[in-house]
N, C-alpha and C positions, 0 to 999 in steps of 0.2 A: 552791360552788367552781367549779362549770361557767361561770359568768358570767367568771371569770377567764382561762379557756381559750377564749372566743369574742373574736375579735379584729376590728377595724375600722380599717382604716388604720395597721396596725402597733401599735395598743394595745388593751389590754382595753375592754369596753364601760364597765365600772365606772370606769376611769381617764377616759373621756371624761365620764361623769357627774359625777365629783368635779371635774375642770376646768371645766365648765359651772357648777357651784355656787360654785366660787371666783371665777369671771367675775362671776356674778350678786352675791356680796357686794362685790366691788370698785365694781360698778356701782350698788348701792343705797348704799354708803357716798358715792359721788361725787355722786348726785343727792338725799342728805339723807334717804333713806327710812329709814336706820339710823344709829345714832350712829356716831361715830369714837371708840371708847373701848377700853379694856383688854380687855372681853369679846368685841368683834369682832375685836380682833387675836388674841387667843388661839383664838378660833373659827377664822378664816382660817388660823392656823398649824397647828390639828389638822386641817383639811381638807387642807392641804399636805402634812403627814406622812402622812395617808391615801393621797394621790396618789403619794407616793414608795413606800409599802408595796404599793399595787396595781401599780406598775410592777415592783417586785421579783418579787411573785408571779406576775405575768403572764409575766416574762421565765423565772422558774423553770419554769413550766408548757410554755412554748414550747420550752425546751432539748432535750426529747425528740424534736421535730419536726425538728431540723435534720439 
């Protein structure tokens, strides 16, 4: 949980890592490294949900500092 409290540029480090993973997935699909199928779409959707959860947890942890 400490990773959710460490912030860089207004977001937690976990959020940044998840966003980089999502960009990598999109780039790999565009370049043809991974197939554009339902598994990839569901995987990207799962990463997107994790990003929103990390935003929520990061915001909740940041409320005590305001």
